[in-house]
N, C-alpha and C positions, 0 to 999 in steps of 0.2 A: 503493501501499500506506499510506505513511505517510495517507494523507485518510482513509483507513476506517478504521486503531487509532485516528487523531482522533476519528473522529465516530463511531464505536462504542464507543469505550473498551475494555475487559476482553472483549469478546465479538468485537472486530475479528478475531479466529484464525475465529472461527468465521464468521463473513461471508465470508470467505476461502475457507475452505472448501467452502460452499456456491456459490459464484459457479465454482471449478472443477468441484462434483459437479454440477449446473444452471443453467447460465450463464441457458439460454433466459429462466428465471424470476426468477432472480435481480438480474440487471443492468436491468431495468424500477426496481425495486424500489431496488435502490441508491440508482440513478441519480438517480431522484426524491429519496431524502434528502440525498442529496450538492449537489441544485439546492437544496434546502429551507436546508439549511446554509450553502451558498454565499450567499444573500439574508441569512439571519441576521448571519452575522459579516459581507456588506459593512453591511449598517445598525451592528451595533455600532461599526466602523472609523470612519463615518463622524458618529456621534454622538460617540464617543472625539476624533476629530478637529479636531470644534466646541468640545467643552468644553477640547481642549488650545488652538486659538484663542486663546478667552477667558484662560486662566489667562497664557498667553506675552503678549496683548495689555496684561493689567493689570499682570504682574512688569515688563512694558517703557514704562509710563505715568507713573512716579516715574522714571523715568532722564533726567538729566543728561546733555546732550550738549556736551564741554567742545569 
């Protein structure tokens, strides 16, 4: 339920209603959208992790160990 509201925003409740009213048609559509968003989120996370690694390495390059 949280995933649907995150993906569909203010229309999340409408999508949930459609899932209960006509699951045979709604589930394949919602599932495809969730898979698409999953790929987008993974890609964004990988990009952010790369950036975080770069920033972290730059911050520790000047650090002197005693």
